[in-house]
C-alpha positions in Angstrom: -18.2 -42.5 -10.2 -18.3 -39.1 -12.0 -19.5 -40.8 -15.1 -22.2 -42.7 -13.2 -23.3 -39.5 -11.5 -23.5 -37.8 -14.9 -25.4 -40.7 -16.5 -28.0 -40.5 -13.6 -28.5 -36.8 -14.1 -29.0 -37.3 -17.9 -31.5 -40.1 -17.4 -33.4 -38.2 -14.7 -33.4 -35.0 -16.8 -34.7 -36.9 -19.9 -37.4 -38.6 -17.9 -38.5 -35.2 -16.6 -38.7 -33.9 -20.1 -36.2 -31.1 -19.4 -33.5 -29.6 -21.7 -30.0 -28.9 -20.3 -30.8 -25.2 -20.4 -34.1 -25.7 -18.4 -32.3 -27.8 -15.8 -29.6 -25.2 -15.6 -32.3 -22.5 -14.9 -33.8 -24.6 -12.2 -30.5 -25.1 -10.5 -29.1 -21.6 -11.1 -26.2 -22.7 -13.3 -25.5 -22.3 -17.0 -26.4 -25.1 -19.4 -22.8 -25.8 -20.2 -22.3 -26.8 -16.6 -25.1 -29.4 -16.9 -23.3 -30.6 -20.1 -20.0 -31.0 -18.1 -21.7 -33.0 -15.4 -23.5 -35.3 -17.8 -20.2 -35.9 -19.7 -18.1 -36.2 -16.5 -15.8 -33.5 -17.8 -14.6 -30.3 -16.1 -15.0 -29.6 -12.4 -17.0 -32.1 -10.3 -20.4 -31.0 -9.0 -20.5 -29.3 -5.6 -22.6 -30.8 -2.8 -24.8 -27.7 -3.1 -25.4 -28.4 -6.8 -26.0 -32.1 -6.1 -28.8 -31.1 -3.7 -30.2 -28.6 -6.2 -30.2 -31.3 -9.0 -31.9 -33.7 -6.6 -34.6 -31.3 -5.8 -35.2 -30.2 -9.4 -35.3 -33.8 -10.7 -37.2 -35.3 -7.8 -34.4 -37.8 -7.3 -35.2 -38.5 -3.6 -31.6 -37.9 -2.5 -30.1 -40.3 -5.1 -27.6 -37.7 -6.3 -26.7 -36.5 -2.9 -26.0 -40.1 -1.8 -23.8 -40.6 -4.9 -21.9 -37.3 -4.4 -19.4 -38.5 -1.7 -18.2 -41.3 -4.0 -17.6 -38.9 -6.8 -15.4 -36.8 -4.5 -13.4 -39.8 -3.2 -11.9 -40.0 -6.6 -10.1 -36.7 -5.9 -8.1 -38.4 -3.1 -5.1 -40.8 -3.5 -5.9 -44.5 -3.7 -4.8 -45.3 -0.2 -6.8 -42.4 1.3 -9.9 -43.3 -0.7 -9.8 -47.0 0.3 -9.3 -46.0 4.0 -12.4 -43.8 3.8 -14.4 -46.6 2.4 -13.4 -48.9 5.2 -14.0 -46.2 7.9 -17.6 -45.7 6.5 -18.4 -49.3 7.4 -16.4 -49.7 10.6 -18.2 -50.5 13.9 -15.3 -49.3 16.1 -12.9 -46.5 15.2 -9.8 -46.0 17.4 -7.6 -43.0 16.5 -4.4 -41.5 17.8 -4.0 -37.9 16.5 -0.5 -36.4 16.7 -1.1 -33.0 15.0 -4.8 -32.1 14.5 -8.2 -33.1 15.8 -9.5 -36.1 13.8 -11.9 -35.2 11.0 -14.9 -36.9 12.7 -14.7 -34.4 15.6 -13.7 -31.2 13.7 -15.8 -28.1 13.6 -16.5 -26.6 10.2 -14.1 -23.6 10.7 -11.4 -25.9 12.1 -11.8 -28.3 9.1 -11.6 -25.3 6.7 -8.3 -24.1 8.3 -6.8 -27.6 8.2 -7.9 -28.3 4.6 -6.7 -24.9 3.4 -3.1 -26.1 3.9 -3.6 -29.0 1.5 -1.2 -29.1 -1.4 -3.8 -30.5 -3.8 -6.4 -27.7 -3.5 -6.9 -25.7 -6.7 -9.6 -23.2 -5.7 -11.8 -21.9 -2.9 -14.7 -23.9 -4.4 -12.7 -27.1 -4.1 -11.9 -26.2 -0.5 -15.6 -25.7 0.4 -16.4 -29.0 -1.3 -13.9 -30.9 0.8 -15.2 -29.1 3.9 -18.7 -30.2 3.0 -17.5 -33.8 2.4 -15.8 -33.9 5.8 -18.9 -32.5 7.6 -21.0 -35.0 5.7 -18.9 -37.9 7.1 -19.6 -36.8 10.6 -23.4 -37.4 10.1 -22.8 -41.1 10.6 -22.0 -40.4 14.3 -25.7 -39.4 14.7 -27.2 -42.5 13.0 -28.5 -45.7 14.7 -25.6 -47.6 13.1 -23.0 -45.2 14.4 -19.6 -46.6 15.3 -17.9 -46.5 18.7 -15.2 -43.8 18.5 -12.2 -43.7 20.7 -9.7 -40.9 20.2 -6.3 -40.3 21.9 -5.1 -36.7 21.2 -1.5 -35.7 21.6 -1.3 -32.6 23.9 0.1 -30.7 20.9 -3.3 -31.0 19.2 -4.8 -29.0 22.0 -2.2 -26.3 22.1 -1.7 -25.6 18.4 -4.2 -22.7 17.6 -5.3 -24.0 14.2 -7.3 -21.2 12.5 -6.6 -18.7 15.3 -7.7 -18.5 18.9 -11.4 -18.1 18.2 -11.6 -21.1 15.9 -9.5 -23.1 18.4 -11.7 -22.2 21.3 -14.8 -23.4 19.4 -13.0 -26.6 18.5 -12.0 -27.3 22.1 -15.6 -26.6 23.2 -16.7 -29.3 20.6 -14.3 -31.8 22.3 -15.7 -30.9 25.7 -19.2 -31.6 24.4 -18.2 -35.2 23.5 -18.4 -36.0 27.2 -22.2 -36.2 26.8 -21.9 -38.6 23.9 -21.6 -42.1 25.2 -20.3 -43.6 22.0 -17.3 -41.2 21.9 -14.3 -41.3 24.3 -11.6 -38.8 24.2 -8.2 -39.0 26.0 -5.2 -36.8 26.0 -1.6 -38.0 25.8 0.4 -35.4 27.8 3.8 -34.2 26.8 5.3 -35.6 30.0 4.8 -39.1 28.8 7.8 -38.6 26.6 8.6 -40.6 23.4 6.4 -43.3 22.0 6.0 -45.5 19.0 3.9 -43.3 16.8 5.7 -40.0 17.2 5.5 -37.8 14.0 2.4 -39.5 12.6 -1.1 -40.7 13.4 -2.7 -44.1 13.7 -6.2 -45.4 13.2 -7.4 -49.0 13.9 -10.8 -49.9 12.4 -12.9 -52.9 13.5 -15.2 -54.1 10.7 -18.6 -55.7 11.0 -17.1 -59.2 10.7 -14.7 -58.4 13.6 -11.7 -58.2 11.3 -9.3 -55.2 11.9 -7.5 -52.8 9.6 -4.8 -50.3 10.6 -4.0 -47.0 8.9 -0.9 -44.8 9.5 -0.6 -41.2 8.2 1.9 -38.4 8.0 1.7 -35.0 6.4 1.8 -36.2 2.8 1.5 -39.9 2.9 -0.7 -42.7 4.3 -0.5 -46.5 4.5 -3.3 -49.0 4.8 -2.3 -52.2 6.6 -4.5 -55.2 6.2 -2.1 -58.1 7.0 -3.5 -59.6 10.3 -0.1 -59.9 12.0 0.9 -56.3 11.2 -2.5 -55.1 12.3 -2.2 -56.9 15.7 1.1 -55.1 16.2 -0.5 -51.7 15.5 -3.4 -52.6 17.8 -1.0 -53.3 20.6 0.7 -50.0 19.9 -2.6 -48.2 20.1 -3.5 -49.9 23.4 -0.2 -48.8 24.9 -0.9 -45.2 23.8 -4.4 -45.4 25.4 -2.9 -46.8 28.6 -0.3 -43.9 28.8 -2.9 -41.2 28.1 -4.9 -39.4 30.9 -8.2 -41.0 31.9 -11.2 -39.5 30.1 -12.3 -37.3 33.0 -8.8 -36.0 33.6 -8.5 -35.5 29.8 -11.7 -33.4 29.8 -10.3 -31.3 32.6 -7.2 -30.7 30.6 -9.1 -29.7 27.5 -11.2 -27.2 29.6 -8.0 -25.8 31.1 -6.4 -25.2 27.7 -9.7 -23.7 26.5 -9.8 -21.3 29.4 -6.2 -20.3 29.0 -6.8 -19.5 25.3 -9.8 -17.4 26.3 -7.8 -15.4 28.8 -5.0 -15.1 26.3 -7.4 -13.5 23.7 -8.1 -10.6 26.1 -5.0 -8.5 25.8 -5.1 -5.7 28.4 -4.5 -2.1 27.4 -1.2 -0.4 28.1 -2.7 1.5 31.1 -4.2 -1.7 32.4 -0.9 -3.5 32.1 0.8 -0.6 34.0 -1.8 -0.7 36.7 -1.4 -4.4 37.2 2.4 -4.2 37.2 2.1 -1.4 39.8 -0.1 -3.5 42.1 2.3 -6.4 41.8 5.2 -4.3 42.7 3.4 -2.8 45.7 2.5 -6.3 46.9 6.1 -7.5 46.6 7.6 -4.7 48.7 6.2 -1.3 48.0 8.4 -0.5 45.0 6.7 1.4 42.2 7.5 1.9 38.5 9.6 4.8 37.5 7.5 7.7 36.2 4.6 6.7 38.4 5.0 9.9 40.5 7.1 8.4 43.3 10.7 7.3 43.3 12.2 4.2 44.9 12.6 4.7 48.7 16.0 5.7 49.9 18.2 2.9 51.0 16.5 0.4 48.9 18.2 -0.8 45.7 16.2 -1.7 42.7 15.8 -5.4 42.0 17.5 -7.0 39.0 
């Protein structure tokens, strides 16, 4: 795909009567970068550069449309094949054990998740993968969008990926899905105990011909399952998880509750404020006050443990 992308750039550049240096000037890169792209050598083009090339060459988004396929080559075979299936699926059912699924991630949350990847070589590569993930979300806003059903383990809500501010924004994004009729989010609470997919995540895809494909994933591996009998088993597993999860409205309440708890937790009171609050609590519980507050413990009353 990188070679095809480069060939298209070369053909369009030649048709436009531009040298590599002239095209580089128009896209704000050095001419050797254009050479690398046309020869499919060196670093792959960024999404920003693909857009600049499209504009400079009047390619009518041809290069932008090709760009995701170029970047799929950077992923393992099993992951790349899954993404190709997911792009065509009419129904996507996901159980997420550790992080919010990519289709519902905010940009900052995605950046925090992808930053932990073991295959990243640079900040530029990180931003390219963030852009690719955000680009895949665009399908949710198209007329041919899939139905998306997501079951989130409670751990996903309570792990502050990227820090409290990033996590609050991500939880708010999940809350907003309640207005999107093609997206359903449920939460599988801790008190449901053990289940069949502990330690990993599961996705079941329904394709346009009604066939189904399952995909399981851990931290550093993934498995695509296409055998119909095995897929049926995973579909049943997913249905059991969905049945054990909280209903959508209760799930929404839980997400809001965690988001509000995070918001309160971000406002750490000052030392004097903490002392004042503690003083009030002591007074309410029996008139006892903190040592050093100006009054001692009343006679005949022993301090509590």
